[in-house]
N, C-alpha and C positions, 0 to 999 in steps of 0.2 A: 523703691526699696522693698516694697512688700513682696514682689516676686522673687527678689534676690534672697530674702530671708526664709522662704518656704522650702520644704524638703521635696518638692515635686521635681521630677526629672525634666530637664529642658526639652527633650524630645517629645514628651507627653504634651507639653504646652504648645509646641509647634503643631502637632497633630490636631489639637483642640482648636487652634486658631484657623487651621486649614479647613476643618469641618464647618466652622462658623462662616467662613467665606463661601464655601460651597452651598450652604443653606441659603445665604443671602442671594447668591447668583440664581439658585433655583426659584426663589420667590420672585425675583425680577423677571425671569423668563416666563413664569406663570402669569404674571400681571400683563406682560406684553402680549401673550397669546390670547388673553381675554379681550384685550382692546382691539386686536386685528381680527378681521373676519376669517373663519376657518376655511382652509383651502382643501378642496376635494382632491383626493389622490386618484389618479387613473391607474388601472391595472397595467402591468407591464405588457400583457398580451396585446393590448390595444395599440401599443407603439409599433409592434413588430408584425401585425397582421398584413398591412399593405406591403411591407418590405418582403415578407415571406412569399406572397403571391407574385411579386415582381421577380424575385430570384427564381422561382419555379418556372415562370414564363421564359426567362432568359435561358435557363438550362434546356428547356424543351426546344427552343429555337436552335440552340447549338447542336443538339443531336438530331434535329430534323423531325421531331414529332409534332404533328399538328393535331393535338388533342384538346378538346374543349373540356374545361373542368366539369366534373360530375356535379349534378344538382345536390344541394345540401339536404341530406336525408338522415334518418337515424342510422342507416347502414353506410357510413362514409367509407369504410375500409373494404368494401366488396370490390374485387378486382374487375376492371373493365376489360372487355375483349380486345381493345386496341393496344393495350399495354402488354398483353401476354404474347411472348414470342417463343417458338419452339427452340429447345436447346440445340446448339451446334453439335454435329456428330463428332465423336471423339476420334482422333487419328488412331489407326491400327498400329499396334506395337508388334514388331517382329522380333522373335527370340533368335539370337544368333546361334548358328550351328557350329559346334566344335569339331575340328578335324580329329582323326584318331590320334595324331601326335599331340595335339593340344589336350585331349582327354587323358592321355598317359601322363603328360607333364602335370596336369592338375592332380591326378592321383598320387604321383610322386611327391608333390608339394604337400599334400595333406598328410602323407605318411611321415615326412621329415619334420613337419611342424612340431614344435615342442608341446608335449601334452601339459595340461594344467596340473601343476604339482600341488598336492595337498600339504598343508602345514603339519608337521609331525605333532602328535599329541604330547604336550608337556604336562607332566604330573604337577599337582599342586605343591608337592614337597620340593621338587626341583625349582619351580618358580619362586617359592619362598626363599630357598637357599640363594638363588641368584639375586633376589632383591636385597637380602640382608648383607650380601657381600659388596653391595655398591657403597660408595663413599657417602651418599646422602641419606642412607638408611638410618644412621645414628641420629642425625638431625631431625628426620621425620619422626622417629620414635620418641625423641624428647618433646617435640611439639605435641604429638598425640597424647603423651602422658600428661602434659600440662592441661590440655583441653579436656580430656575425658577423665583425668584423675581427680582425687579429692582436692578441695580448695587449700591454698597455702595456710590458711588459719587452722585447718584441721590436721595438717601434717606435723609430725613430731620432730 
């Protein structure tokens, strides 16, 4: 009856009880961690070192490279001469030759192509007149006057 007579919101009581349970759970976990010996965590790199070397070796076998891994030195990223291959020569591109008839047809096509039309410059006055003649202009004017005008309390 004591909780029913208080003026505390029931949601606050539920949150308070949940916090108490979380605190008790944290204390229990802390006590369990003290009783068990600490486990050393191994870095993730150690798990993948062997796998990485195996994958590299398989890829080298697939492409037919017989390369011994370079010795571990401070300069691991220096390229080895066995891995450097000269680039393949690029194929020669031949430019097609146009016949005189094709050249004339291309010139005719370029002449008859529609030129890019520039938009005629519309004056501000004509744009304003066109906007005000639209049916939504009155609605927009009313909304803008309400937004930017004086507050209703100050209107007469």
